[in-house]
Steps between C-alpha positions, in 0.01 A plus 500: 500500500541592134777301338713587198321237293167661589626838382618383159192283453642156431263213435578131485147369451452540125605247235825544306307574178281765658802662664678508166211656310442753778849641456485801264834421336356167375263683267770748396726210401215352294444837333870537418520147356182555298633828363829339398324212325264736320784725382699199381203395285407850380846629411815362346731714711397454864659159554827594328817487706567871452152606614496267802841640601363856474192410706715343771736795513228765501277343766794422730556861603135552593484162677801574723341820632154338513636250753594785731172680430304183581663481844404865564141449386471178703594704806219746426714771344590639159826630349470760221872586507643186340541654154693794644709264711589316180641814339674616819680166533589504131637854522707432812650197326561687173652811654740296716600262222553783251725656765721192502346290779478124451165330447489318834554811712276723286219242503527468878469878545206504256318235704573690821343810340192295414481359852520853638191595300319194639609577855381860461160380380470240773597732786249768400226244447566286809624746759346830384171333409483661156294334221709282266341662196608849605852405611589294194343758271737753653804277456389427144575867423791534741704198388470591132605855584813364672576297187478820293734680738753214493513487119432869434204358302736360236519159336784275616625227267864452597560288809873500553729195522216255575281621215495164324432312822192712572365444149564125533314481832196696388490428129676165457359149496602146597341182367253710306367684805562870580719548808234711679264199477742297713487778758121490489486123552737517798310793654159334447613174663663679791199724560254210474697305761526800730127579476407137559740387770649800680352707781565813295284365220219392730506841668449664160169321456403547864545878480308519174214287633458672837760747615344552842488127569858467379608763750313324783684180410833667564607566141727804463274650235683829455840340456350240268347768278836674460662176382210434261545836324875448493446164329278664237764769439772234478319324215464834322871573552598161358282570196664838447842334483383227262313743273810717473699204373222402262448847348866601500404851605299683763272804488283651769192363320594146597227326700246777442142378563641152575308504829171450320616191312658353813188551710294350217723192493472457876121537499447277199725244671267483800626767741203636695503881522335467839804302622559147621546330164768478230775265385830528318377256234188710451713811442709320237198355320317835512799676342524227236134529411531877457801457271322230298206738453732783395689272265180363350370848423817573305501169313131533409557851366287670765599855589719531809258770619267216600751339736384701799137409431572126493718509813250719684222259409701207635555685829129569540410140411763363738380716793132424421573127490685524833205683660258242365716215627531655847125563522438125458741393773 
């Protein structure tokens, strides 16, 4: 009889050191630390309070969505619609608040809209058997189109009676840390605990490792997949709300092409595109490393046109390293 531990491939026979070095995120953390040390030595501006604050704020938005994306990838799927879900959530929030609704109610409706996108993706993928790439590519276009319809493709920068509250939540700081970073920390801890200790989390890895075996073990795979895509959409919806408060305005270009950066963060952080692997910590560290790279290019005076090349190279190297590591197991 195949057990759940057999499906997700747990091993208790290796030493603590070998287990640590075999985890992809270990090397990503080392790379991020090395990059920060190098930039501190090479520039006079990287380690300044202002620049560190900007790095924290900028990587937070990617990291929040990367946590949701990591869960999807660990289950063997992919979600290309997160950038469009960001703008849909932001537009629902903005339209309602500009119409006089309070922040709490508007934010709740915005998150419900995001969850609806995730549920739509999950139902088509799980119950209709459609490929995740095709479904989420369709909702990538569809969700952004809905955002355009809601706003009449116009910028919104007035948010009604709770305008200042929204800007404080998304753009303010406490104890020197941006408020969205506190949301990221709470989400990362919660997700890590859920993936480690809950049945839902273990089922994510089980489905990604061997979906057929997971089904034979009595896991409700279809229902689980729907909740996985809803979780991914929820993280995108939260980011849309926070980004609106940070920017102080919303256009239909918000979140455009964000999917690529988010997937890159998840993969660099150790998520296996074949499924079965990925952690919340890895998603956060992957997003941080991407932002450090982007920030370093700016500080070193390198053209921003090279950002895609560096990030793309890191993705290829991360996947190649993962394949090499798996081939030796």
